[in-house]
C-alpha positions, 0 to 999 in steps of 0.5 A: 624447488621448480619442476619446470621452465619454458624458453621461447624467443620474440621471433624466428631464428633467434638461436633458441635451440642453441640456449635449450642446449646450454640450459639442459646441460646446466640443468643436468649438472644439479637434476637427475631426472630431467625432460625435454618437451615441445608442446608444438613441433614443425616436424611431422613424423607421419610424414618421417620428418623429425623436430630437429631441436627434440633430436638433438637434445635426446641424442646429444643427452641421451635421454630415453624418453620416446619420442612421441611423448616430446611433444604435444601437436604438430604445427599442421595439427594445432593449426587445424584445431585453431582454425576451427576454434577449438584452441580449448582442446588444443592447450588440454591436449598439450597439457595432457602430454605435459601431465603424463611427463609430470608423473616420470620425471623431477623437471621438464624442459620446455622449448616453445613454437619455431615461429614458422606462421605468417605472425609471429605475434600469433605465435608469441600469443601461443606460446605465452598462453601454453607456458601459464597453464603448465604453470612455468617461468619463461627464459625468454631470448630475445634475437639482437642479429643485424639489429639496432640496439633500440630495436632489439630493446624494444622487441624486449620490452614488448614482448615482457610486457606482453607475457605479464599482461597474460599473467607469465612470469619472466624469469631471465631474458638472454639477448642473443647473437648480439654484436660483441661491441654492443654487449655492455650497451644493451645489459646496462641499458635494460638496467637503466630501463627497468626490464632486468628490476625483476629478473635476470638479464644476459647476453650472448655474443654472435657467433657466425659459425654456429649460423654455418651449415653443413653440406649434408644439411644442405644435400638434406635441404635440396633433396639432392644425390650424394655423388661422392665424399658421403663420409665428409658431408660434416663440412661447414659451408661458409660461402657460397661461390656460384661458378658461371664465369671462366676457370680463370676468373672464378679461382680467384675467387675461391675462399676457404671452406666455399660451395661451389655450385656449378652446371653439372657439365662445367668440366672445366669448373670440376676440374678446377675444383679437384686442382684447388683441393690438392693444391697448397695454395689456393683456399680448401672449399667444403663443397661441389653441388652440381645443377641442373641434374647433370652428372659429371661424364666418365672421363671426368668422373674416373678423374674424381675417384682417382684422387686420394683426398677428396670433398663431397660432390651432389647434384641437384636437379634445379638449375643453377641460379634458384638452387643457389637462392634455396641455398641461401634461404636455408637457414642452419640448424645445430645437429646431432651429430656436429660434434664441434657445433655443439661444444661450440654452442655450448662454450659460447653458452657458460662464457655469456651466462652467469650459470650458477646464478641462472641454474639457482634462480630456476631451480627455486622459483616454482609458480604458485598460480593455479590458471583457469585451464590448469583447473579446469584440466585437474578437475577432469583427471580428479574425477575421472581417476576416481570415477562418481555417480552424478543424478541430474533432477532437471533430465529435460532441461536441454543444456543440462542433456548437452552438458550428460553428453559431454560428461558420457563421452569424456568418461567423467562421471556416471549420470542419472537424469530424472524426469519423464523419459519420453521426453528426455528420449525425444529431446536427445534425439532432437539434439543428435546426441547419443547417450548409450550409458546414460540412466533415466528415472522418471520418480512416480514410476520407480520402484525405490519411490515408495521407500524414499517416501517412507523414509522422508516421513521419517526423517521429516515427521518430526516436523508434522509432515503428514505420509501423503505430504511425503509423497508429494515432496517425492514426486518433486525430481529435487526432493527424489534427486536428494534422497538418492544421494541420502541412500548412495544410489547416487554419490552426488546432485547438480541442480539449479538450471531452471530451479532457484537456488532455494529449491535445490538447498532446502532439498539438501537440508532436509534430507541430506543435513550437514557433516559432521563438525559443521553447523552452516552450509555455505558455498565458494565460487571458483573464479576463473582471472589470470589465477583461479581464485575462491570467493565465498559466501556469494549465495547462501548465508544472507547475514552471518555472524561472526561464528558463522563467518568463521566457519565460512572461513575455515570451510572455504580454505579447505575447499580450496586445499582440497580441489589444489589451490593454496589458502590464503584466507583475506577476511574482507571488510570495508577497512584495513588492519585497526583503522576503522571501527563499526559493528560490521568492522568489529564482526569481521574482526571478531571472526577473524580471531575465531577462524584463527583460534580454529586453525590453531588446532585443525590447521596449523598452517592455514594464513588468516587475515583481517580485516582488509579492503579488497585492494590490501588483499590482491594488491602487492602495492597496497598490501605493503603500505597498509599491511607490511608484516602481512603473510595473506595481504597483496597475495591472498586466494581466498576471499570471505565475505562479510555478507550476502550481500557484498559478496554476492554482488562483488563475485557477479560484477567481477564476472560481468566487468572482467568477462571471467568463469565462475564456477558456482556456487559449490556448496560447503558443510552437506555429508554428501555434496550438492551443487546449485547450478545459476538459472543462467548457466551455459553447459560448461558451467555444468560441466565443471560443476559435476566435475567439482562435485564427483570430486567432492562426492570421491574426497567425502568417502576418503574422509569418512574412511579416515 
């Protein structure tokens, strides 16, 4: 079952809130615990301005949810973060608030921004990014009000294409506020153009009544004083009449539901309005708005209060013309108090939408892709939940210090830096960092040094190592760090920013060794494209044989699953299926057979296919042609390369050409986690690798207890 839906519009004033109202009622018929969430709101609770849509949904459906839990950021705060280039912080904050709700509710209905910024395209991009990173299918609301059919279709096509480019899945498009006579034409044309091929399409006819404000809304919008009729502020205003002419001319212009705007000293107009309210021969007005801050004189006021039936009377401070212009600027909302509008909106939704069809599609659709931001956020939360101690042997390196500062301030892990203490402290000061909780160890001055030397000698004496050799080796920060992990003084190690892969892996192999059941150490990269993919082995094993390749496949699937990625394993080759022959293809074919045999015993649900080419593994159209019956082809998430030459070049080609983040190499198969950094790594790479190492350490503890 799906657990979320993201409603966004093509532009402002699309009737998004009315659609949200209908969708929420639809969901509550089938799901008990549904929450409403807006990533970015226009209101500002600190100034007493409540978001209208949150207010409507929460009050009408009596959602017992604290207001502050139902939104991520105000538009003001979001704009401030974006202007400072801190979009990542914005997304992380939204995901954090969303995940807090996810713990307590079966389904979260999300509603996008109100398009209040200067560029609609900018806001549409934000909505796309948020929906993708929440893993939520999208319901698109397109505005057809006072538009030609061609303009409506063009805006829908642009929006759908943009969402698709961002990696979002559009489950349905609702063409809203369309002229009744154009409804069937638009739906047919959307089908003809292929928009409806992979999604549901509906059209809701325009209901002018929903766009009519109440007198109370106008009073709030103008900050007008209510002189009379406070109990009748829910009257709807169908039109506005400015009374700036003689009374006999004005009376002929009164229409049903008019709001009469007139200067506060026009006693004749006020008396005429009072008469029209009581007369059976004139249309009933909705209210009177007096301008210029002028209130009726005493005689007129006595007349007003003496009428048994009267409409609301407001007074605004501005003059008549600017007041009338401002009233026309008001975009009417659906108030939780306005039961008539709510009833009409829900009836309109049910009349135009196949509710059973949409609800079944929404509830059964789940987006399985893990986006890079979701992945990074989940990593941080997992590491924070079970804090581990990580040793960083390259403690004198600037990038390591900057990463350590981030990790400590975010309270993700405990950190030990290895190196010359004075040098490290000087560099911390030069960089302006504050790391009061960091632990610094200078190996030769450490009280544990001799114990480590003796332990290493015992571990390696069968290889001809002398005690002097052991002493020299322990002076190396890589070996000292690996020994800290072996002794479990630290739970994991990350190195490689200034050391080679061999210099990082060799101490781990000599001291920590492989875990039971693993004969080799291998590696994976987490490739953060529009979704996170796993590439293995791209860093350690030069030319694995079929048995080793099978073990790499199983280890990579385990790693993927442990980090929240559903493993669909593609064993890669230059040939797909049975079409190719040759030693290299046969190795992959045999590795696939062996991996499936291992999976039968230990991971019966694991799906492994091969040999297959990369395009077959990632592209559904190619997969249907080359491997039509495969459960992996076209949907693979774990890619096993046949050798280091292929894997290393492929990951670097994808990383550089597509500009994606590649996290790794993440080593797998060791008894305790040690991970290698690229010497060209940047600070976020180090942070991510440390976080992954901490998670591996905790998972290793849990497995050993089992």
